[in-house]
C-alpha positions in Angstrom: 174.8 92.3 117.5 177.4 90.2 115.7 181.0 90.1 117.0 183.7 91.4 114.7 184.9 87.7 114.4 181.5 86.7 113.2 181.5 89.5 110.6 184.8 88.3 109.3 183.5 84.7 109.0 180.5 86.0 107.1 182.7 88.0 104.7 184.9 85.0 104.1 181.8 82.9 103.3 180.6 85.5 100.8 184.1 85.6 99.2 184.0 81.8 98.9 180.7 82.3 96.9 178.5 80.6 99.4 174.8 81.5 99.0 173.8 84.6 100.9 170.6 83.0 102.0 172.5 80.1 103.5 175.0 82.4 105.2 172.2 84.4 106.8 170.5 81.2 108.0 173.7 79.9 109.6 174.3 83.1 111.5 170.6 83.8 112.3 170.6 87.1 110.5 168.8 88.6 107.5 170.2 88.6 104.0 170.2 92.4 104.2 172.6 92.1 107.2 174.9 90.0 105.2 175.0 92.7 102.5 175.5 95.4 105.1 178.6 93.6 106.3 179.9 93.3 102.8 179.2 97.0 102.1 180.8 98.0 105.4 184.0 96.2 104.3 183.9 97.8 100.8 183.4 101.3 102.2 185.8 101.2 105.2 188.1 98.3 104.7 187.3 97.0 108.2 184.5 95.3 110.1 184.8 97.1 113.4 181.6 97.5 115.4 180.1 100.9 114.6 179.1 102.1 118.0 179.0 105.8 117.1 176.2 105.4 114.5 173.4 104.2 116.7 170.3 106.0 117.7 168.8 109.2 116.4 171.0 111.9 115.0 171.1 115.1 117.1 168.7 117.8 115.9 170.9 120.6 117.1 174.6 121.1 116.8 176.9 122.3 119.6 176.7 125.9 118.5 172.9 125.8 118.6 172.9 124.1 122.0 175.2 126.8 123.3 172.8 129.5 122.1 170.0 127.8 124.0 172.1 127.6 127.1 172.9 131.3 126.9 169.2 132.3 126.2 168.0 130.3 129.3 170.8 131.7 131.5 169.9 135.3 130.4 166.2 134.7 130.6 165.2 131.8 132.9 161.4 132.0 132.1 162.1 131.4 128.4 161.1 127.7 128.8 157.5 128.5 129.6 157.4 131.0 126.7 158.9 128.6 124.2 156.3 125.9 125.3 153.5 128.1 124.1 155.0 128.4 120.6 155.9 124.8 120.1 153.6 122.5 118.2 155.5 119.6 119.8 156.0 118.8 123.4 159.1 120.4 124.8 160.9 118.4 127.5 162.6 120.3 130.3 166.3 119.6 130.5 168.5 121.2 133.1 171.1 123.7 131.8 174.3 123.4 133.7 176.2 126.6 134.4 179.9 125.8 133.9 
């Protein structure tokens, strides 16, 4: 992962009209990564590291997770019943009672 300082240096090189292929080679990244940095700056006006956008997006929102917590609390054997209906594997995860 590139530091914010490196991203700024890449952006300055692009603004000086240096070749994207050469910039990518100098920093050991792909041309696409150079364009991603330029686009990030155009979209947000900054080059801060985007830590919140990594990994898979959640499949369920907070409301849906709460419904599942409630259902399991009210009916603890629901996990085994759900497993029979699912086409995919269901991982067991502990539901904490707050």
